[in-house]
C-alpha positions, 0 to 999 in steps of 0.5 A, spaced: 499 499 500 503 506 498 497 511 501 499 515 506 498 521 510 497 527 507 495 524 500 489 527 496 485 521 494 477 520 490 473 515 494 471 511 488 466 506 492 462 505 497 456 511 500 461 518 499 463 516 492 465 521 489 467 524 494 475 528 495 479 527 501 485 528 505 489 522 508 488 522 516 490 516 518 494 509 515 492 503 519 496 499 514 495 492 518 488 492 518 488 495 510 483 501 512 484 509 511 481 514 515 480 520 510 477 526 511 469 528 511 469 521 509 465 514 513 462 519 519 458 517 523 455 520 529 458 517 536 455 518 543 457 522 548 453 521 555 455 526 560 460 526 564 466 531 568 470 532 562 464 533 558 457 535 562 454 537 556 453 531 553 451 530 546 454 527 538 460 527 536 461 526 529 467 522 527 470 519 521 471 511 521 476 507 516 474 506 509 478 500 505 485 502 502 482 499 495 476 503 495 480 509 493 484 513 488 490 516 487 489 524 485 493 524 478 497 531 480 497 532 472 490 532 470 486 532 476 483 526 475 483 520 479 488 515 477 492 508 479 498 508 480 504 504 479 512 504 480 518 504 476 525 505 476 528 512 474 535 512 470 539 513 476 536 507 479 531 510 484 525 508 484 519 512 485 511 512 484 508 514 479 501 515 475 499 511 471 494 516 466 500 521 466 505 518 467 507 524 472 511 523 477 508 522 485 514 520 490 520 518 490 519 512 494 527 510 494 536 512 494 539 511 488 541 505 487 547 502 482 544 495 481 538 499 477 540 503 474 540 505 467 546 502 463 549 507 457 
């Protein structure tokens, strides 16, 4: 899973389909992410000393990582992502539609560098 905190994604399945948001949290062990403004539920709070009023708190719940798609930095549309090696041997994440680089994944490694 190449998703990270602060990446902008679009929901492609579920009740919030078509919604864009920033990733707030990544739960790698469960394969889920929390996206800003997506999959909101109400948490009912009982009155206590800390919160004497009580009431309902709206919060985001995790959704499966397969239900979101990266936003292409060039075309500003949802896209799939791939991994490729650059000429100097560094590994990068790229958008499949526009072939634009999203981020560098590893430092240059001479054994993956292109031979001249």
